[in-house]
C-alpha positions as CSV (number, residue, x, y, z in Angstrom):
1,M,-57.4,75.5,56.1
2,T,-54.2,75.9,54.0
3,Q,-51.0,73.9,54.5
4,A,-49.3,77.0,55.8
5,T,-52.2,77.9,58.2
6,A,-52.3,74.2,59.5
7,S,-48.4,74.1,60.0
8,S,-48.5,77.4,61.9
9,S,-51.5,76.1,64.0
10,S,-49.5,72.9,64.8
11,L,-46.4,74.8,65.8
12,R,-48.5,77.3,68.0
13,Q,-50.2,74.3,69.8
14,V,-46.9,72.6,70.4
15,L,-45.3,75.7,71.8
16,T,-48.3,76.5,74.0
17,L,-48.3,73.1,75.5
18,A,-44.4,73.3,75.8
19,A,-44.7,76.5,77.7
20,I,-47.4,75.2,80.1
21,V,-45.3,72.1,80.8
22,A,-42.1,74.2,81.4
23,G,-43.9,76.6,83.6
24,L,-45.5,73.8,85.7
25,D,-42.1,72.2,86.0
26,Q,-40.3,75.3,87.1
27,T,-43.0,76.4,89.4
28,S,-42.8,72.9,91.2
29,K,-39.0,73.2,91.5
30,W,-39.2,76.7,92.7
31,L,-41.6,75.6,95.4
32,I,-39.3,72.8,96.5
33,V,-36.0,74.9,96.3
34,F,-37.1,78.3,97.5
35,G,-40.7,78.2,98.6
36,L,-40.4,75.4,101.1
37,G,-36.8,75.6,101.6
38,Y,-36.1,71.9,101.4
39,Q,-32.4,70.9,102.0
40,T,-30.6,68.6,99.8
41,G,-31.2,65.0,100.6
42,E,-33.9,65.7,103.1
43,A,-37.0,63.3,102.6
44,H,-40.5,64.8,103.2
45,R,-43.2,62.2,103.4
46,I,-46.2,63.2,101.2
47,L,-48.0,59.9,100.9
48,P,-47.1,56.4,102.1
49,F,-45.4,55.6,98.7
50,L,-44.3,59.2,97.8
51,D,-41.6,61.5,99.4
52,F,-40.3,64.8,98.2
53,T,-36.5,64.7,98.4
54,L,-34.4,67.5,96.9
55,L,-31.5,66.3,94.8
56,W,-29.3,68.0,92.4
57,N,-28.8,65.9,89.2
58,K,-25.8,66.9,87.0
59,G,-26.2,64.1,84.7
60,I,-29.0,63.1,82.4
61,S,-32.1,61.0,83.1
62,Y,-31.8,59.2,86.7
63,G,-28.3,60.6,87.2
64,L,-26.8,58.7,84.4
65,L,-23.6,60.1,82.8
66,D,-23.0,62.5,85.6
67,T,-21.4,65.6,84.2
68,S,-19.8,67.4,87.2
69,G,-17.3,69.2,85.0
70,N,-18.0,72.3,83.0
71,L,-17.5,70.7,79.6
72,G,-20.1,68.0,80.3
73,K,-22.6,70.6,81.5
74,W,-22.3,72.7,78.4
75,L,-22.3,69.5,76.2
76,L,-25.7,68.5,77.7
77,I,-27.0,72.1,77.4
78,A,-26.0,72.1,73.6
79,L,-27.7,68.5,73.1
80,T,-30.9,69.8,74.8
81,I,-31.0,72.8,72.6
82,L,-30.5,70.6,69.6
83,I,-33.1,68.2,70.6
84,I,-35.7,71.0,71.2
85,F,-35.0,72.7,67.8
86,G,-35.1,69.1,66.2
87,F,-38.6,68.5,67.6
88,L,-39.6,72.1,66.5
89,W,-38.3,71.4,63.0
90,M,-40.4,68.2,62.8
91,V,-43.6,70.4,63.4
92,R,-43.3,71.8,59.8
93,G,-46.5,70.5,58.4
94,P,-50.0,69.7,60.0
95,Q,-49.8,67.2,62.7
96,R,-52.3,64.8,64.4
97,A,-53.2,65.7,67.9
98,S,-51.1,62.8,69.3
99,I,-48.0,64.2,67.7
100,I,-48.7,67.7,68.9
101,L,-49.2,66.3,72.5
102,A,-46.0,64.3,72.2
103,Y,-43.8,67.0,70.9
104,G,-45.3,69.5,73.4
105,L,-44.6,67.4,76.3
106,I,-41.0,66.5,75.1
107,I,-40.0,70.1,74.3
108,G,-41.6,71.5,77.5
109,G,-39.9,68.9,79.7
110,A,-36.5,69.5,77.9
111,A,-36.9,73.3,78.3
112,G,-37.8,72.8,82.0
113,N,-34.7,70.9,82.7
114,L,-32.5,73.1,80.4
115,V,-33.6,76.1,82.5
116,D,-32.3,74.2,85.5
117,R,-28.9,73.5,83.9
118,L,-28.5,77.1,83.0
119,V,-29.6,78.6,86.2
120,H,-28.3,76.1,88.7
121,G,-25.8,74.0,86.9
122,A,-27.8,70.8,87.7
123,V,-31.4,69.6,87.2
124,V,-33.7,69.9,90.3
125,D,-35.1,66.4,91.0
126,F,-37.6,65.9,94.0
127,I,-40.3,63.2,93.3
128,S,-39.4,60.0,95.1
129,L,-41.6,57.0,94.8
130,H,-41.1,53.8,96.8
131,A,-42.8,50.7,98.0
132,A,-41.8,47.8,100.4
133,G,-38.3,49.3,101.0
134,Y,-37.7,49.7,97.2
135,Y,-37.0,53.2,95.9
136,W,-37.2,54.4,92.3
137,Y,-35.0,57.1,91.0
138,V,-35.8,60.7,92.1
139,F,-37.3,62.7,89.2
140,N,-39.4,65.9,88.4
141,V,-42.3,67.1,86.5
142,A,-40.2,67.7,83.3
143,D,-39.1,64.0,83.4
144,I,-42.7,62.9,83.6
145,A,-43.6,65.1,80.7
146,I,-40.8,63.7,78.6
147,T,-41.6,60.2,79.5
148,L,-45.4,60.6,78.7
149,G,-44.2,62.4,75.4
150,V,-42.1,59.4,74.4
151,A,-44.9,57.0,75.3
152,A,-47.3,59.1,73.1
153,L,-44.9,58.9,70.2
154,F,-44.8,55.1,70.6
155,L,-48.5,54.8,70.7
156,D,-48.8,56.9,67.7
157,M,-46.5,54.8,65.8
158,F,-48.8,51.7,66.3
159,I,-52.3,53.4,66.6
160,G,-51.9,56.8,64.8
161,E,-51.2,55.2,61.4
162,K,-54.0,52.7,61.7
163,S,-56.5,55.5,62.5
164,D,-55.5,57.5,59.4
165,R,-56.5,54.7,57.0
């Protein structure tokens, strides 16, 4: 396989995974917002440790840096687009499977949340984990994908280089 073929294959794999992730994310959010008609803040018990609670996040991860204003929203949109294109730029050459997985998860998650910001002006969060009266931040499928992608990058930093030797 030539360098150009390997590069286009890596990019195609990253984009395919990103599209799947973004599609799953948007489907789950559509189901919560429109399909099931959940109301904001209304908790629905799924399991003893899991509720689905619709929240609108105008900030970044876990509601940090709330950007209720228009300028903040557009800055986050621009930053997300830059991040997506930055990761796509990094897929210039052939990549290990772990890097393809990481980039696909991160790009797909970022794209899923980007669609929310463009369509709703805020990110749809709904997954609420809790135990013994303690609640974690409410998040979504895109957030899970981004977190797993970052974890895959960290693992690749330590394991990937050793397996290449």
